[in-house]
C-alpha positions in Angstrom: -2.5 21.6 1.9 0.1 18.5 1.6 -0.1 15.1 0.1 0.5 12.3 2.5 2.0 8.9 1.4 1.4 5.9 3.8 3.5 3.3 2.3 6.7 1.1 1.7 10.3 2.0 1.5 13.0 -0.3 -0.1 16.6 -0.4 -1.1 16.7 -1.7 -4.7 19.4 -3.6 -6.2 19.0 -3.2 -10.1 20.8 -5.4 -12.5 20.6 -4.0 -16.4 20.6 -7.3 -18.4 20.8 -8.0 -22.1 17.5 -9.6 -21.7 15.6 -11.3 -18.8 17.0 -14.5 -17.9 14.8 -17.9 -18.1 14.5 -20.0 -14.9 17.9 -21.8 -14.0 19.7 -19.5 -16.4 22.6 -17.4 -15.6 23.4 -14.4 -17.6 26.1 -11.5 -17.4 24.7 -7.9 -16.6 26.0 -4.8 -18.0 25.9 -3.0 -14.6 23.9 -2.8 -11.3 22.7 0.1 -9.4 21.9 0.6 -5.7 19.1 3.1 -4.9 15.9 4.1 -3.0 12.8 2.2 -4.2 9.7 1.2 -2.6 6.5 2.3 -4.2 5.7 4.5 -1.2 9.2 5.9 -1.1 8.9 6.3 -5.2 5.6 8.0 -5.2 6.6 10.4 -2.3 9.8 11.3 -4.4 7.9 11.8 -7.6 5.3 14.1 -6.1 8.1 16.1 -4.1 10.1 16.5 -7.4 7.2 18.1 -8.8 6.9 20.5 -6.2 4.3 19.3 -3.7 4.8 19.3 0.1 4.9 15.6 1.0 4.6 13.8 4.5 5.6 10.4 4.2 4.5 7.6 7.0 6.7 4.6 6.9 9.2 2.1 8.6 12.9 1.6 8.3 14.8 -1.0 9.9 18.0 -0.9 12.3 20.1 -2.1 9.6 22.8 -0.6 7.0 20.1 -0.3 4.4 18.2 2.4 6.4 20.8 5.0 6.4 21.2 5.4 2.5 17.5 5.0 2.2 16.8 8.0 4.6 19.7 9.9 3.1 18.4 9.6 -0.4 14.7 10.5 0.5 15.9 13.7 2.4 18.3 14.5 -0.5 15.0 14.9 -2.4 13.3 17.1 0.5 10.8 14.4 1.5 10.0 15.0 5.2 11.0 12.2 7.3 9.3 13.4 10.6 7.0 10.3 10.5 9.5 7.5 9.5 9.7 4.9 12.4 12.8 2.8 13.0 11.5 -0.8 13.4 13.9 -2.7 15.6 12.2 -6.1 15.4 12.2 -5.7 11.5 14.4 -4.9 8.3 14.4 -2.4 5.6 12.6 -3.6 2.9 14.7 -4.7 -0.1 14.0 -5.2 -3.9 16.1 -7.3 -6.5 15.3 -6.1 -10.0 16.4 -7.2 -13.4 15.8 -4.8 -16.3 16.1 -6.1 -19.9 17.3 -3.8 -22.9 13.6 -3.1 -23.7 12.9 -1.8 -20.4 10.7 -4.8 -19.1 11.6 -6.0 -15.8 10.7 -8.5 -13.1 11.4 -7.9 -9.4 11.9 -10.0 -6.3 10.5 -8.1 -3.2 11.5 -8.8 0.4 9.0 -6.5 2.4 10.7 -6.6 5.6 9.4 -3.8 8.0 6.9 -2.5 5.3 4.9 -5.7 6.1 4.8 -4.7 10.1 2.9 -1.4 9.6 -0.1 -1.2 11.9 -2.5 1.1 13.6 0.5 2.6 15.6 1.7 4.0 12.2 -1.4 5.7 11.4 -1.7 7.3 14.8 1.8 8.5 14.3 0.7 10.1 11.1 -2.7 11.1 12.1 -2.1 15.1 12.2 -0.7 14.6 8.6 -3.6 12.5 7.4 -6.0 15.0 8.7 -4.3 17.8 6.7 -3.8 16.0 3.6 -5.7 17.0 0.4 -4.5 13.7 -1.0 -3.3 10.5 0.1 -1.4 7.8 -1.6 -1.5 4.3 -0.7 0.0 0.9 -2.3 -0.3 -2.7 -1.4 3.4 -3.2 -0.2 1.9 -2.7 3.3 -1.0 -4.3 5.2 -4.1 -3.4 3.4 -6.0 -2.8 6.8 -3.6 -0.1 8.0 -3.6 1.6 4.8 -7.6 1.7 4.7 -7.5 3.1 8.1 -5.2 6.0 6.9 -7.4 6.3 4.0 -10.5 6.6 6.4 -8.9 9.7 8.3 -8.0 11.5 5.1 -11.5 11.1 3.7 -13.3 11.9 6.9 -11.3 15.3 6.5 -12.2 16.1 3.0 -9.3 14.6 1.4 -8.9 12.0 -1.6 -7.5 8.5 -1.2 -5.5 7.1 -4.6 -5.0 3.4 -4.3 -2.4 2.0 -6.5 -3.3 -1.8 -6.3 0.2 -3.0 -6.7 1.5 -5.9 -6.1 -2.3 -6.9 -6.8 -3.4 -10.2 -4.8 -3.7 -13.1 -6.8 -7.3 -13.7 -5.8 -8.2 -9.8 -6.1 -9.1 -7.4 -3.6 -11.7 -8.0 -0.6 -15.2 -7.0 -1.3 -15.8 -3.4 -0.4 -12.4 -2.2 -0.6 -12.8 -0.1 -3.7 -15.7 1.7 -1.8 -13.3 3.0 0.6 -11.2 4.9 -1.7 -11.6 7.7 -4.2 -9.3 6.4 -7.2 -7.6 3.3 -8.2 -5.0 3.0 -10.8 -4.4 -0.4 -12.2 -2.2 -1.6 -15.0 -3.6 -4.2 -17.4 -1.9 -7.2 -15.3 -3.2 -5.6 -11.9 -6.8 -5.1 -13.8 -6.9 -8.8 -14.7 -6.4 -9.8 -11.0 -8.9 -7.3 -9.8 -11.8 -8.0 -12.6 -10.7 -11.6 -14.1 -10.0 -10.4 -17.4 -7.1 -8.3 -18.9 -7.7 -5.5 -21.1 -5.6 -5.3 -24.2 -6.6 -2.4 -26.2 -7.6 1.2 -25.1 -11.5 0.5 -25.5 -10.8 -2.7 -23.3 -9.3 -0.4 -20.7 -12.2 1.9 -20.6 -14.7 -0.9 -20.2 -12.5 -2.1 -17.5 -12.4 1.3 -15.5 -16.3 1.2 -16.0 -16.3 -2.2 -14.3 -14.2 -1.2 -11.4 -16.5 1.8 -10.9 -19.4 -0.3 -10.6 -17.7 -2.0 -7.7 -17.8 1.2 -5.6 -14.6 3.3 -6.6 -15.5 6.9 -7.7 -12.7 7.1 -10.3 -10.7 4.1 -12.2 -7.9 4.9 -14.4 -6.6 1.6 -16.1 -3.0 2.0 -17.6 -1.9 0.2 -20.9 1.8 1.4 -20.7 2.8 2.1 -24.2 -0.8 1.9 -25.3 -2.1 4.9 -23.3 -4.8 4.6 -20.5 -8.4 5.2 -20.0 -10.3 7.0 -17.5 -13.9 6.5 -15.9 -14.9 9.2 -13.4 -18.3 10.8 -12.3 -19.4 12.8 -15.5 -16.1 12.3 -17.4 -14.7 9.4 -19.3 -12.0 9.3 -21.9 -9.1 7.4 -23.6 -5.7 9.1 -23.2 -3.1 8.4 -25.8 0.5 7.6 -24.9 3.3 10.2 -25.1 5.9 9.2 -27.5 9.4 8.4 -25.8 12.3 6.0 -25.9 11.8 3.7 -23.0 14.8 2.2 -21.4 13.6 1.4 -17.9 9.8 1.1 -16.8 10.5 0.2 -13.2 9.4 3.7 -12.1 6.5 4.4 -14.6 3.5 3.3 -12.2 4.9 5.4 -9.2 5.8 8.5 -11.1 2.3 8.1 -12.7 0.7 8.1 -9.3 2.9 10.8 -7.7 2.0 13.1 -10.7 -1.7 12.4 -10.3 -1.5 13.2 -6.5 0.1 16.4 -7.4 -2.2 17.5 -10.2 -5.1 16.6 -8.2 -3.5 18.8 -5.3 -3.1 21.8 -7.7 -7.1 21.5 -8.3 -6.7 20.0 -11.9 -9.9 18.3 -13.2 -9.4 14.6 -13.4 -9.0 14.3 -17.2 -6.1 16.9 -16.8 -4.6 15.2 -14.1 -4.6 12.0 -15.7 -2.8 13.3 -18.5 -0.3 15.1 -16.5 0.4 11.8 -14.6 0.5 9.9 -17.9 3.3 12.5 -18.9 5.1 11.8 -15.5 5.2 8.2 -16.2 6.4 8.3 -19.5 9.2 10.6 -18.7 10.3 8.2 -15.8 10.8 5.5 -18.5 13.4 7.4 -20.2 16.0 7.3 -17.1 17.4 4.5 -15.1 16.4 3.5 -11.7 13.1 4.1 -9.5 12.9 7.2 -7.4 15.7 8.8 -9.4 13.9 8.6 -12.8 10.7 10.4 -11.6 10.5 13.7 -13.8 10.5 17.4 -12.7 7.6 19.6 -13.3 9.6 21.7 -15.9 10.2 18.5 -17.6 6.6 17.4 -17.6 5.4 20.6 -18.8 7.9 20.6 -21.7 6.5 17.4 -22.5 3.0 18.4 -22.4 3.7 21.6 -24.6 5.2 19.5 -27.0 2.8 16.8 -27.6 
């Protein structure tokens, strides 16, 4: 069995700043890094670094950013046999500012990611039919992602939706019923439900409300405050892991890659969510996006020490 990822791939230009600039303000940064990003790529790498066999369905442009993106993905052992070159598009690009406290804001130019469609689903059909878990996000067209999910579910697999970047008007009615697990953070939850959780108890109530909209399992993440899980026959608040965060860019993607890996291994949902939380926490202790995802040994060490 494998993990399939249907999603975005970007090159990230990340600037490390003393603080996040105000509108119209220019600040000197400490350094910048050019590296692999995109929620699909980050989640594919996160699952692969943990030891999963990953099939990544994506699009690259015909430009100079495509080569380093493909090279970095390959260096992590992610299979690129299902990556297409979109001659009419451009490789996705993200421009990221990171403050000293690890907070960030991101400008995203989707490029070829936004052109993914039914042809990409058909190109990846064999991988989708064999996948135990599929990871999808909202940096590619929703209709194509849901079509990929329908194939996975028809063959007994699970679909995890990372609802990011969340639409300002939330998700269309019925979308949550087409996936098995949804994993929003507090701001994404606010866009999905119309109110933002601020405490772990709020997060659990939000997860329960998301379940009422059709999804089987909802996991609401509150960053340094932990997370809440509402699943069939299982609900829990999972406290945060104590780490020193320097960069939160990769936290959500490392969480989702870790969740997919844990579920692929057969862990029950609450154990899988705790494993994923450790992945997300560890990623904040390193700089970068895909590069910050932890190894399985690092995650197991944190779990053992907690």
